N, C-alpha and C positions, 0 to 999 in steps of 0.2 A: 158327292158332295150332295147331299140328304136335301131333300125337302123342307120348307120353313113347315112343318106339320103344326097344330098344337099339341099337349102333350096328352090329354084325352083324347085323340082320335091317334096320338102315335102308339099308346098302354091298348089302344079296344085292336087297332089294327096286327101287333103284338099277340096281342092276348087268346083272338078270334081267331087271326091270318097264322100262326106257326101251327098250331094243331090242327088245322083245314087243309095245311098242304099238309099234314105227317097224314090225315087218312085220305085225303086226295088222290097223291100219290097212288098208297096201298091198292085205293080202290078203283086205280090204272093200272097195278102191277096186275093186280088180280084177271086183268083182262085180254092180255098180253101171248099172244101164242107163248106155246110151251116154249115151240121148237125155240125159240131167242133163248131161254137157259140151258144149254147142254153143259153139265157138268167134262170139266178136265178141259175146258176154253174157254181161251177169253181169262177175265179176273176169273174164273169159273176155276181152273189151274192151280194143283195143290204145287206147292214149292217144296223144296228137296226136306227145308228146314220144320216141315208143317207134323202133325200127327196129334192123335185129340187128346195125347201126358202135356202136349205143350200148350195147348190153352188149358187145360186145369195146374200145369205150373206155375205158369208167369198169368194166369189172370182168373184161374181162381173160379172155369167158369160153371161149377159143379156146383158152388158155393152159392151161386144168385140166380141161373138159369129162371126156378121157377118163381123169380120175380119179374118175370118180362109178358108183358099183353101180347096173343098172337091175335094181331088185327084181319087175316085172313079170312077166314070164318066170317065173322060181321057181314065179308064183304060178298059171299059165296065161291070163297076159295077155299082152297087145304089148307085142314088144321094141322098144326107139325109140335102141338105142343107134348105129345106122347103118341108112340110107336100100337097102333090102333088094330093092327095084325102084325100078323106073322109070311107072309107070302111075298116073295123078288119082289114079284110086279109093283108090290107096293112101298117097298125097301126103293127101287130104283125113281117113281115115282116123289116118294119123298125127298131124293134127292136131288132131284131137280126141280123140286120146286124149292130144299133151299137157296137154290140157286134164283131165281124169283125173288124167294125175299132179301138173298143178298142186295139183287141188285138195285131190288123197292130204297133197301135201307142210303144204298149209294148216291138214289138219284132223290131223297130224302137233305140230305147232306148238304146238295147243287144245289136244288132248287132254296132251300130258305136261308143259304149264307148268298145268291145273290138276286134275293126276291127282301131280304130284311138288312141285311147289310148298309145298300144303298136308302136305305127309309130311313134309318135311325143315327139320329146324329153321334159322335165319336164325344165319350168313351165306347157308346155303346155299341156303337158298329161294331165295331172287335171282338165283342163277348158273341156277336150270330154266329159267325163263324166258329167261334170254340162250342157255346152251343149245339150247334149241327152235328160237328163232329161226335161229341160226351153223349149226346142224348142216343145217335143210331149205332156207334160202334159197338156197343153188349149187342147190338141186336149181330150185327157181320160177324162178329166173333163167334155168337153161338151156332146164325150158320155155317160160317168154317169148319166147326169144331161137329157138328152135327155130320155132315158131306162124308168126311175125314172117317167118320166112324162109322157108317153111310158104307165107304168105299170099304173098308175090312170087313161087312158082313156079307157085300157082294162080289170079295173075292174069292 
């Protein structure tokens, strides 16, 4: 049940709170220990049906990936926009950081859905989880595709 907030306050909370939540989680995840984000474990494991071609064929990742921002460097984190070096250690670090980025976007989905759904009246409340998923799913897909590509390079 949503609180009975004035429309102007609700609009302000949504307009400022949702981007602040995205940024706060991005900042927090750049501070978490790297050992928490191990490629191949938990949600970061590769599923049998996954391949870089799968993400291009079904989601056309190469067509839109350049449009996505990389917020990690804004907070002193690892930049994942391009391959800056051609060394094994860099590729391994990049692969590790794709796990951190993917986890941050999963956390953003949960936080936005859990915080902003109860604040909003129906039917707006139903849009909050949808927004959370649609705004983070492209980033998750890109992180997974990049990790698969890096796995191939490192193999």
